[in-house]
N, CA and C atoms as an extended XYZ file, in Angstrom:
462
Properties=species:S:1:pos:R:3:atomname:S:1:resname:S:1:resid:I:1 pbc="F F F"
N        15.149        9.783       24.082 N   MET     1
C        15.063        9.174       22.443 CA  MET     1
C        15.077       10.640       21.497 C   MET     1
N        15.554       10.090       20.162 N   SER     2
C        15.844       11.269       19.472 CA  SER     2
C        14.439       11.839       18.608 C   SER     2
N        13.837       12.540       18.265 N   VAL     3
C        12.576       12.545       17.616 CA  VAL     3
C        13.146       11.481       15.907 C   VAL     3
N        13.738       11.572       15.755 N   LEU     4
C        14.462       11.108       14.576 CA  LEU     4
C        14.308        9.321       14.817 C   LEU     4
N        14.560        8.974       15.944 N   THR     5
C        14.410        7.381       15.815 CA  THR     5
C        12.665        7.482       16.355 C   THR     5
N        11.813        8.451       16.991 N   VAL     6
C        10.160        8.079       16.609 CA  VAL     6
C         9.763        8.355       15.195 C   VAL     6
N        10.069        9.737       15.133 N   LEU     7
C         9.320        8.735       13.398 CA  LEU     7
C        10.584        7.785       12.690 C   LEU     7
N        11.279        7.407       13.026 N   GLN     8
C        11.398        6.187       12.287 CA  GLN     8
C        11.114        4.955       12.346 C   GLN     8
N        10.419        4.896       13.887 N   PHE     9
C         9.905        3.871       14.534 CA  PHE     9
C         8.146        3.723       13.921 C   PHE     9
N         7.712        4.891       14.087 N   PHE    10
C         6.130        5.058       13.269 CA  PHE    10
C         6.769        4.967       11.718 C   PHE    10
N         7.412        5.048       11.006 N   HIS    11
C         7.969        5.247        9.757 CA  HIS    11
C         7.921        3.327        8.790 C   HIS    11
N         9.049        2.943       10.086 N   ILE    12
C         9.012        1.411        9.718 CA  ILE    12
C         7.771        0.408       10.354 C   ILE    12
N         6.998        1.114       11.270 N   THR    13
C         5.765        0.331       11.592 CA  THR    13
C         4.679        0.587       10.583 C   THR    13
N         4.526        1.648        9.756 N   ALA    14
C         3.287        1.830        9.039 CA  ALA    14
C         3.954        1.248        7.856 C   ALA    14
N         4.901        1.347        7.056 N   VAL    15
C         5.437        0.268        6.268 CA  VAL    15
C         5.223       -1.665        6.427 C   VAL    15
N         5.765       -1.592        7.779 N   VAL    16
C         5.095       -3.289        7.643 CA  VAL    16
C         3.792       -3.715        7.725 C   VAL    16
N         3.257       -2.556        7.922 N   SER    17
C         1.412       -3.205        8.140 CA  SER    17
C         1.442       -2.602        6.684 C   SER    17
N         1.539       -1.869        5.819 N   TRP    18
C         0.806       -1.699        4.728 CA  TRP    18
C         1.102       -2.798        4.226 C   TRP    18
N         2.674       -2.698        3.681 N   ILE    19
C         3.451       -3.679        2.906 CA  ILE    19
C         2.761       -4.877        3.105 C   ILE    19
N         2.920       -5.801        4.205 N   GLY    20
C         2.720       -6.877        4.826 CA  GLY    20
C         1.322       -7.074        4.483 C   GLY    20
N         0.314       -6.010        4.908 N   GLY    21
C        -0.978       -6.037        4.640 CA  GLY    21
C        -1.365       -6.655        2.892 C   GLY    21
N        -0.672       -5.960        2.100 N   ILE    22
C        -0.663       -6.061        0.447 CA  ILE    22
C        -0.028       -7.467        0.097 C   ILE    22
N         0.930       -8.080        0.686 N   PHE    23
C         1.655       -9.340        0.634 CA  PHE    23
C         0.942      -10.392        0.855 C   PHE    23
N         0.162       -9.983        2.177 N   LEU    24
C        -0.787      -11.177        2.510 CA  LEU    24
C        -2.081      -11.372        1.749 C   LEU    24
N        -2.720      -10.162        1.722 N   LEU    25
C        -3.313      -10.361        0.260 CA  LEU    25
C        -3.529      -10.933       -0.963 C   LEU    25
N        -2.561      -10.390       -1.375 N   ASP    26
C        -2.023      -10.713       -3.024 CA  ASP    26
C        -1.276      -12.202       -3.051 C   ASP    26
N        -0.404      -12.757       -2.459 N   ILE    27
C        -0.240      -13.902       -2.377 CA  ILE    27
C        -0.428      -14.955       -1.544 C   ILE    27
N        -1.351      -14.925       -0.475 N   PHE    28
C        -2.353      -15.563        0.356 CA  PHE    28
C        -4.359      -15.884        0.040 C   PHE    28
N        -4.584      -14.538        0.063 N   ILE    29
C        -5.784      -14.460        0.892 CA  ILE    29
C        -6.675      -14.856       -0.925 C   ILE    29
N        -6.366      -13.474       -1.311 N   VAL    30
C        -6.778      -13.975       -3.067 CA  VAL    30
C        -6.867      -15.093       -3.505 C   VAL    30
N        -5.221      -15.321       -3.850 N   PRO    31
C        -5.808      -16.887       -4.479 CA  PRO    31
C        -6.497      -18.048       -3.714 C   PRO    31
N        -6.645      -17.878       -2.674 N   VAL    32
C        -7.391      -18.823       -2.066 CA  VAL    32
C        -8.968      -18.702       -1.975 C   VAL    32
N        -9.226      -17.663       -2.395 N   LEU    33
C       -10.662      -17.414       -2.510 CA  LEU    33
C       -10.693      -17.935       -3.977 C   LEU    33
N        -9.872      -17.530       -4.975 N   ARG    34
C       -10.355      -17.797       -6.426 CA  ARG    34
C       -10.002      -19.122       -6.313 C   ARG    34
N        -9.471      -20.001       -5.303 N   ARG    35
C        -9.508      -21.583       -5.616 CA  ARG    35
C       -10.620      -21.707       -4.935 C   ARG    35
N       -11.281      -21.857       -3.947 N   ASN    36
C       -12.107      -22.305       -2.914 CA  ASN    36
C       -13.935      -21.262       -3.189 C   ASN    36
N       -13.809      -20.441       -3.913 N   ILE    37
C       -15.244      -19.800       -3.870 CA  ILE    37
C       -15.670      -19.524       -5.612 C   ILE    37
N       -16.149      -20.640       -6.283 N   ALA    38
C       -16.354      -20.061       -7.475 CA  ALA    38
C       -17.519      -19.336       -7.990 C   ALA    38
N       -18.108      -18.949       -6.971 N   SER    39
C       -19.288      -17.845       -6.826 CA  SER    39
C       -18.287      -16.699       -7.359 C   SER    39
N       -18.332      -15.414       -8.369 N   GLU    40
C       -18.204      -13.740       -8.644 CA  GLU    40
C       -18.772      -13.359       -7.718 C   GLU    40
N       -19.619      -13.430       -7.316 N   ALA    41
C       -20.505      -12.832       -6.513 CA  ALA    41
C       -20.470      -12.752       -5.192 C   ALA    41
N       -20.091      -13.817       -4.682 N   GLU    42
C       -19.618      -14.317       -3.289 CA  GLU    42
C       -18.067      -13.779       -2.785 C   GLU    42
N       -17.493      -14.304       -3.687 N   ARG    43
C       -16.059      -14.102       -3.766 CA  ARG    43
C       -15.684      -12.332       -3.493 C   ARG    43
N       -16.419      -11.726       -4.686 N   SER    44
C       -16.348      -10.221       -5.091 CA  SER    44
C       -17.078       -9.473       -3.196 C   SER    44
N       -17.793      -10.040       -3.139 N   LYS    45
C       -18.301       -9.769       -1.568 CA  LYS    45
C       -17.716      -10.070       -0.489 C   LYS    45
N       -17.090      -10.763        0.095 N   LEU    46
C       -16.192      -11.349        0.883 CA  LEU    46
C       -15.227      -10.336        0.330 C   LEU    46
N       -14.244      -10.380       -0.279 N   LEU    47
C       -12.798       -9.739       -0.908 CA  LEU    47
C       -13.573       -8.064       -0.456 C   LEU    47
N       -14.354       -7.560       -0.803 N   TYR    48
C       -14.498       -6.362       -0.476 CA  TYR    48
C       -14.530       -6.100        0.901 C   TYR    48
N       -15.435       -7.053        2.105 N   GLN    49
C       -15.686       -6.858        3.116 CA  GLN    49
C       -13.830       -7.057        4.153 C   GLN    49
N       -13.326       -7.516        3.093 N   ILE    50
C       -12.213       -7.429        3.171 CA  ILE    50
C       -10.687       -6.680        3.133 C   ILE    50
N       -11.288       -5.809        1.952 N   PHE    51
C       -10.212       -4.877        1.868 CA  PHE    51
C       -11.144       -3.422        2.549 C   PHE    51
N       -12.455       -2.871        2.881 N   ARG    52
C       -12.703       -2.381        3.543 CA  ARG    52
C       -12.041       -2.173        4.671 C   ARG    52
N       -11.692       -2.885        5.799 N   PRO    53
C       -11.076       -2.578        6.967 CA  PRO    53
C        -9.409       -2.373        6.783 C   PRO    53
N        -8.841       -3.025        5.419 N   PHE    54
C        -7.761       -3.397        4.986 CA  PHE    54
C        -7.477       -1.491        4.235 C   PHE    54
N        -8.315       -1.177        3.775 N   PHE    55
C        -8.357        0.672        3.271 CA  PHE    55
C        -8.077        1.581        4.273 C   PHE    55
N        -8.634        1.473        5.545 N   ALA    56
C        -8.818        2.391        6.412 CA  ALA    56
C        -7.816        1.564        6.781 C   ALA    56
N        -6.762        1.037        7.112 N   TRP    57
C        -5.631        1.124        7.416 CA  TRP    57
C        -4.656        1.364        6.757 C   TRP    57
N        -4.623        1.404        5.825 N   VAL    58
C        -4.334        1.591        4.646 CA  VAL    58
C        -3.919        3.097        4.576 C   VAL    58
N        -4.721        3.868        4.743 N   TRP    59
C        -4.905        5.407        4.858 CA  TRP    59
C        -4.342        5.894        6.268 C   TRP    59
N        -4.803        5.387        7.403 N   VAL    60
C        -3.251        5.376        8.438 CA  VAL    60
C        -1.875        5.226        8.292 C   VAL    60
N        -1.715        3.840        7.661 N   ALA    61
C        -0.476        4.305        7.541 CA  ALA    61
C         0.200        4.981        6.285 C   ALA    61
N        -0.511        5.262        5.364 N   GLY    62
C         0.021        6.147        4.319 CA  GLY    62
C        -0.220        7.645        4.691 C   GLY    62
N        -0.727        7.785        5.842 N   GLY    63
C        -0.651        9.253        6.536 CA  GLY    63
C         0.774        9.184        6.587 C   GLY    63
N         0.898        8.019        7.856 N   ALA    64
C         1.683        8.122        8.721 CA  ALA    64
C         3.193        8.030        7.789 C   ALA    64
N         3.627        7.673        6.904 N   LEU    65
C         4.409        7.246        5.861 CA  LEU    65
C         4.830        8.636        5.426 C   LEU    65
N         3.778        9.439        5.378 N   VAL    66
C         3.926       10.690        4.096 CA  VAL    66
C         4.498       11.722        5.282 C   VAL    66
N         3.914       11.607        6.654 N   ILE    67
C         4.147       12.413        7.306 CA  ILE    67
C         5.708       12.025        8.303 C   ILE    67
N         5.972       11.291        8.257 N   THR    68
C         7.105       10.947        9.164 CA  THR    68
C         8.381       10.808        7.904 C   THR    68
N         7.975       10.518        6.663 N   GLY    69
C         8.936       10.482        5.420 CA  GLY    69
C         9.166       11.769        5.247 C   GLY    69
N         8.409       12.569        5.143 N   TYR    70
C         8.701       14.224        4.767 CA  TYR    70
C         9.362       15.010        5.765 C   TYR    70
N         8.704       14.567        6.973 N   TRP    71
C         9.615       15.483        8.469 CA  TRP    71
C        10.696       14.702        8.924 C   TRP    71
N        11.423       13.369        8.320 N   MET    72
C        12.655       13.242        8.383 CA  MET    72
C        13.734       13.640        7.465 C   MET    72
N        13.101       13.968        6.080 N   VAL    73
C        13.545       14.898        5.157 CA  VAL    73
C        13.928       15.973        5.710 C   VAL    73
N        13.148       16.596        6.173 N   TYR    74
C        13.311       18.016        7.143 CA  TYR    74
C        14.714       18.013        7.762 C   TYR    74
N        14.322       16.998        9.006 N   VAL    75
C        15.611       16.658        9.746 CA  VAL    75
C        16.740       16.148        9.251 C   VAL    75
N        16.815       16.168        8.161 N   TYR    76
C        18.429       15.482        7.371 CA  TYR    76
C        18.470       16.857        6.886 C   TYR    76
N        17.585       17.445        6.450 N   GLY    77
C        17.878       18.815        5.901 CA  GLY    77
C        17.640       19.222        4.634 C   GLY    77
N        17.036       18.881        3.837 N   GLY    78
C        15.864       18.829        2.701 CA  GLY    78
C        16.345       17.514        1.911 C   GLY    78
N        15.183       17.609        0.638 N   PHE    79
C        15.580       16.315        0.013 CA  PHE    79
C        17.155       16.829       -0.926 C   PHE    79
N        17.537       18.190       -1.270 N   THR    80
C        19.026       17.662       -2.218 CA  THR    80
C        20.592       17.765       -0.916 C   THR    80
N        19.858       17.690        0.527 N   THR    81
C        20.490       17.296        1.379 CA  THR    81
C        21.049       15.849        1.509 C   THR    81
N        19.894       15.121        1.154 N   LEU    82
C        19.965       13.776        0.822 CA  LEU    82
C        20.785       12.966        0.489 C   LEU    82
N        21.123       11.570        1.405 N   PRO    83
C        22.325       10.848        0.224 CA  PRO    83
C        21.221       10.346       -0.871 C   PRO    83
N        21.973        9.564       -2.188 N   THR    84
C        21.231        9.056       -2.816 CA  THR    84
C        20.515        7.962       -2.589 C   THR    84
N        20.852        7.022       -1.700 N   ALA    85
C        19.753        6.227       -1.551 CA  ALA    85
C        18.288        6.294       -0.919 C   ALA    85
N        18.304        7.644        0.167 N   MET    86
C        17.051        8.076        0.559 CA  MET    86
C        16.281        8.672       -0.430 C   MET    86
N        17.095        9.759       -1.460 N   ARG    87
C        15.964       10.292       -2.339 CA  ARG    87
C        15.013        9.139       -3.157 C   ARG    87
N        15.954        7.903       -3.552 N   ILE    88
C        15.401        7.132       -4.556 CA  ILE    88
C        14.054        6.023       -3.435 C   ILE    88
N        14.336        6.053       -1.960 N   MET    89
C        13.490        5.540       -1.180 CA  MET    89
C        12.362        6.573       -1.136 C   MET    89
N        12.460        8.073       -0.913 N   VAL    90
C        11.236        9.325       -0.915 CA  VAL    90
C        10.681        8.949       -2.193 C   VAL    90
N        11.041        8.943       -3.088 N   THR    91
C        10.893        8.853       -4.779 CA  THR    91
C         9.614        7.542       -4.719 C   THR    91
N        10.091        6.866       -4.823 N   LEU    92
C         9.519        5.283       -4.506 CA  LEU    92
C         8.572        5.388       -3.685 C   LEU    92
N         8.359        6.254       -2.367 N   GLY    93
C         7.631        6.133       -1.288 CA  GLY    93
C         6.668        6.579       -1.981 C   GLY    93
N         6.976        7.824       -2.552 N   THR    94
C         5.617        8.829       -2.691 CA  THR    94
C         4.922        8.565       -4.079 C   THR    94
N         5.617        7.722       -4.977 N   LEU    95
C         4.596        6.915       -5.928 CA  LEU    95
C         4.178        5.629       -5.241 C   LEU    95
N         4.692        5.278       -4.390 N   MET    96
C         3.578        4.319       -3.657 CA  MET    96
C         2.193        4.546       -3.524 C   MET    96
N         2.617        5.262       -2.549 N   VAL    97
C         1.014        6.277       -1.789 CA  VAL    97
C         0.558        6.954       -2.930 C   VAL    97
N         0.884        7.154       -4.141 N   MET    98
C         0.161        7.984       -5.218 CA  MET    98
C        -0.997        6.684       -5.868 C   MET    98
N        -0.179        5.427       -6.101 N   LEU    99
C        -0.835        4.370       -6.289 CA  LEU    99
C        -1.451        3.993       -5.933 C   LEU    99
N        -1.575        4.158       -3.949 N   ALA   100
C        -2.533        3.622       -2.979 CA  ALA   100
C        -3.522        4.220       -3.411 C   ALA   100
N        -3.428        5.641       -3.541 N   LEU   101
C        -4.632        6.663       -3.716 CA  LEU   101
C        -5.681        6.252       -4.829 C   LEU   101
N        -4.473        5.714       -6.581 N   LEU   102
C        -5.679        5.367       -6.823 CA  LEU   102
C        -6.238        4.104       -6.713 C   LEU   102
N        -5.890        3.331       -6.583 N   VAL   103
C        -6.045        1.974       -6.263 CA  VAL   103
C        -7.666        2.437       -5.524 C   VAL   103
N        -7.853        3.595       -3.925 N   PHE   104
C        -8.658        3.605       -3.292 CA  PHE   104
C        -9.731        4.462       -4.683 C   PHE   104
N        -9.385        5.199       -4.849 N   PHE   105
C       -10.120        6.274       -5.681 CA  PHE   105
C       -10.554        5.184       -6.539 C   PHE   105
N       -10.211        4.499       -7.272 N   VAL   106
C       -10.863        4.172       -8.489 CA  VAL   106
C       -11.121        2.527       -8.607 C   VAL   106
N       -10.062        1.864       -8.670 N   PRO   107
C       -10.867        0.279       -8.545 CA  PRO   107
C       -12.157        0.024       -7.223 C   PRO   107
N       -11.131        0.515       -5.910 N   PHE   108
C       -11.902        0.288       -4.429 CA  PHE   108
C       -13.257        0.683       -4.980 C   PHE   108
N       -13.524        1.981       -4.896 N   LEU   109
C       -14.917        2.703       -5.208 CA  LEU   109
C       -15.744        1.903       -6.280 C   LEU   109
N       -14.869        1.679       -7.261 N   ARG   110
C       -15.866        1.422       -8.495 CA  ARG   110
C       -16.323       -0.360       -7.895 C   ARG   110
N       -15.599       -1.093       -6.996 N   MET   111
C       -15.952       -1.867       -6.948 CA  MET   111
C       -17.554       -1.919       -5.699 C   MET   111
N       -17.163       -1.239       -5.035 N   GLY   112
C       -18.342       -0.683       -4.208 CA  GLY   112
C       -19.600       -0.693       -4.784 C   GLY   112
N       -19.569        0.202       -5.689 N   ARG   113
C       -20.521        0.533       -6.742 CA  ARG   113
C       -21.249       -0.979       -7.220 C   ARG   113
N       -20.260       -1.379       -8.059 N   ALA   114
C       -20.639       -2.605       -8.596 CA  ALA   114
C       -21.033       -3.456       -7.916 C   ALA   114
N       -21.114       -3.985       -6.543 N   ILE   115
C       -21.242       -4.667       -5.676 CA  ILE   115
C       -22.629       -4.418       -5.453 C   ILE   115
N       -22.782       -2.674       -4.814 N   ALA   116
C       -24.370       -2.181       -4.382 CA  ALA   116
C       -24.974       -2.560       -5.940 C   ALA   116
N       -25.092       -2.690       -7.100 N   ALA   117
C       -25.528       -2.865       -8.138 CA  ALA   117
C       -25.830       -3.982       -8.541 C   ALA   117
N       -25.255       -4.890       -8.226 N   GLY   118
C       -25.274       -6.460       -8.418 CA  GLY   118
C       -24.351       -6.983       -9.752 C   GLY   118
N       -23.407       -5.925       -9.928 N   ASP   119
C       -22.554       -5.923      -11.106 CA  ASP   119
C       -21.674       -7.517      -10.907 C   ASP   119
N       -21.637       -8.181      -10.937 N   TRP   120
C       -20.206       -8.893      -10.378 CA  TRP   120
C       -19.847       -9.307      -11.830 C   TRP   120
N       -19.368       -8.981      -13.089 N   PRO   121
C       -18.500       -8.991      -13.777 CA  PRO   121
C       -17.933       -7.894      -13.354 C   PRO   121
N       -18.133       -6.803      -13.045 N   LEU   122
C       -17.429       -5.907      -13.169 CA  LEU   122
C       -16.967       -5.640      -11.494 C   LEU   122
N       -17.712       -5.927      -10.526 N   ALA   123
C       -16.849       -6.033       -9.426 CA  ALA   123
C       -15.240       -6.752       -9.482 C   ALA   123
N       -15.519       -7.965       -9.931 N   ALA   124
C       -14.767       -8.966      -10.282 CA  ALA   124
C       -13.446       -8.365      -10.902 C   ALA   124
N       -13.707       -7.409      -12.286 N   ARG   125
C       -12.902       -6.679      -13.113 CA  ARG   125
C       -12.357       -5.568      -11.850 C   ARG   125
N       -12.455       -4.953      -10.895 N   ALA   126
C       -12.323       -4.462      -10.070 CA  ALA   126
C       -11.302       -4.965       -9.140 C   ALA   126
N       -11.645       -5.897       -8.563 N   ALA   127
C       -10.824       -6.605       -7.762 CA  ALA   127
C        -9.556       -6.934       -8.507 C   ALA   127
N        -9.828       -7.446       -9.733 N   GLY   128
C        -8.421       -7.689      -10.599 CA  GLY   128
C        -7.549       -6.224      -10.712 C   GLY   128
N        -7.720       -5.685      -11.027 N   GLN   129
C        -7.547       -3.740      -10.850 CA  GLN   129
C        -6.473       -3.830       -9.760 C   GLN   129
N        -7.275       -3.978       -8.950 N   ILE   130
C        -6.574       -3.864       -7.267 CA  ILE   130
C        -5.704       -4.327       -6.953 C   ILE   130
N        -5.372       -5.883       -7.218 N   ARG   131
C        -4.618       -6.666       -7.141 CA  ARG   131
C        -3.542       -6.114       -8.131 C   ARG   131
N        -4.184       -5.784       -9.489 N   LEU   132
C        -2.653       -6.022      -10.681 CA  LEU   132
C        -1.606       -3.944       -9.447 C   LEU   132
N        -2.346       -3.310       -9.225 N   ILE   133
C        -1.890       -2.144       -9.078 CA  ILE   133
C        -0.900       -2.456       -7.734 C   ILE   133
N        -1.427       -2.966       -6.650 N   SER   134
C        -1.162       -3.596       -5.505 CA  SER   134
C        -0.273       -4.299       -5.707 C   SER   134
N        -0.053       -5.207       -6.593 N   GLY   135
C         1.376       -6.029       -7.091 CA  GLY   135
C         2.507       -5.647       -7.443 C   GLY   135
N         1.827       -3.814       -8.239 N   ILE   136
C         3.164       -3.166       -8.817 CA  ILE   136
C         3.319       -2.616       -7.433 C   ILE   136
N         2.754       -1.975       -6.404 N   ASN   137
C         3.638       -1.581       -5.248 CA  ASN   137
C         4.252       -2.390       -4.361 C   ASN   137
N         3.806       -3.408       -4.264 N   LEU   138
C         4.796       -4.565       -3.862 CA  LEU   138
C         6.116       -4.439       -4.280 C   LEU   138
N         5.589       -4.803       -5.463 N   ALA   139
C         7.238       -4.987       -6.152 CA  ALA   139
C         8.220       -3.615       -5.981 C   ALA   139
N         7.499       -2.450       -5.962 N   LEU   140
C         8.136       -1.461       -5.863 CA  LEU   140
C         8.649       -1.013       -4.582 C   LEU   140
N         7.865       -1.697       -3.572 N   ALA   141
C         8.769       -1.596       -1.889 CA  ALA   141
C        10.234       -2.938       -2.053 C   ALA   141
N        10.305       -3.181       -2.648 N   ILE   142
C        11.290       -4.219       -2.569 CA  ILE   142
C        12.852       -3.372       -2.783 C   ILE   142
N        12.723       -2.550       -3.827 N   PRO   143
C        13.632       -1.508       -3.892 CA  PRO   143
C        13.660       -0.464       -3.031 C   PRO   143
N        12.181        0.103       -2.620 N   ALA   144
C        12.311        1.478       -1.937 CA  ALA   144
C        12.693        1.038       -0.275 C   ALA   144
N        12.657       -0.325       -0.004 N   ILE   145
C        12.780       -0.713        1.332 CA  ILE   145
C        14.848       -1.150        1.236 C   ILE   145
N        15.032       -1.120        0.189 N   LEU   146
C        16.678       -1.601       -0.213 CA  LEU   146
C        17.372       -0.164        0.106 C   LEU   146
N        16.549        0.470       -0.437 N   ALA   147
C        17.098        2.297       -0.520 CA  ALA   147
C        16.919        2.711        0.792 C   ALA   147
N        16.116        2.233        1.862 N   GLY   148
C        15.793        2.765        3.001 CA  GLY   148
C        16.796        2.567        3.742 C   GLY   148
N        17.403        1.127        3.911 N   VAL   149
C        18.180       -0.033        4.289 CA  VAL   149
C        19.424        0.589        3.719 C   VAL   149
N        19.709        0.468        2.797 N   TRP   150
C        21.441        0.876        2.296 CA  TRP   150
C        21.473        2.846        3.305 C   TRP   150
N        20.390        3.666        2.620 N   GLY   151
C        20.727        5.326        3.501 CA  GLY   151
C        20.876        5.181        4.626 C   GLY   151
N        20.197        4.120        5.646 N   ILE   152
C        20.404        4.230        6.613 CA  ILE   152
C        21.591        3.619        7.323 C   ILE   152
N        21.944        2.163        6.893 N   PHE   153
C        23.367        1.355        7.444 CA  PHE   153
C        24.177        1.135        6.280 C   PHE   153
N        24.069        1.690        5.227 N   GLY   154
C        25.183        1.726        3.880 CA  GLY   154
C        25.676        0.790        3.662 C   GLY   154
């Protein structure tokens, strides 16, 4: 088994976990919570308890994506030698990781502070910001994955 195969395995596993998690949260869990839990306080506390382990996994997946992604760039001979599709994937993937860092360090941490202070409207706004930025990441995942498939399979 080649180094490239191992890198691709971990890269794809991290993508599936991270983007699949965003998809599950944004498309299914958050709408169900909004429909079934009227209390902003209860909904925010529950959502935060879901986000905490999710963001721990995003750190693992994001780290794996950056390490394996840029290692594969090196294996392919550097960024300038990559086919256009792979350059698109690397660029979008880097942007997505930066957005994930933004989500963690701004609205997620704000949500935690708001919950600790009992500021439920602020916690709900922070949750909405998380969902908005995560939705952007979900939308960026489509062309990024398409570029990856195009780059590998033609």
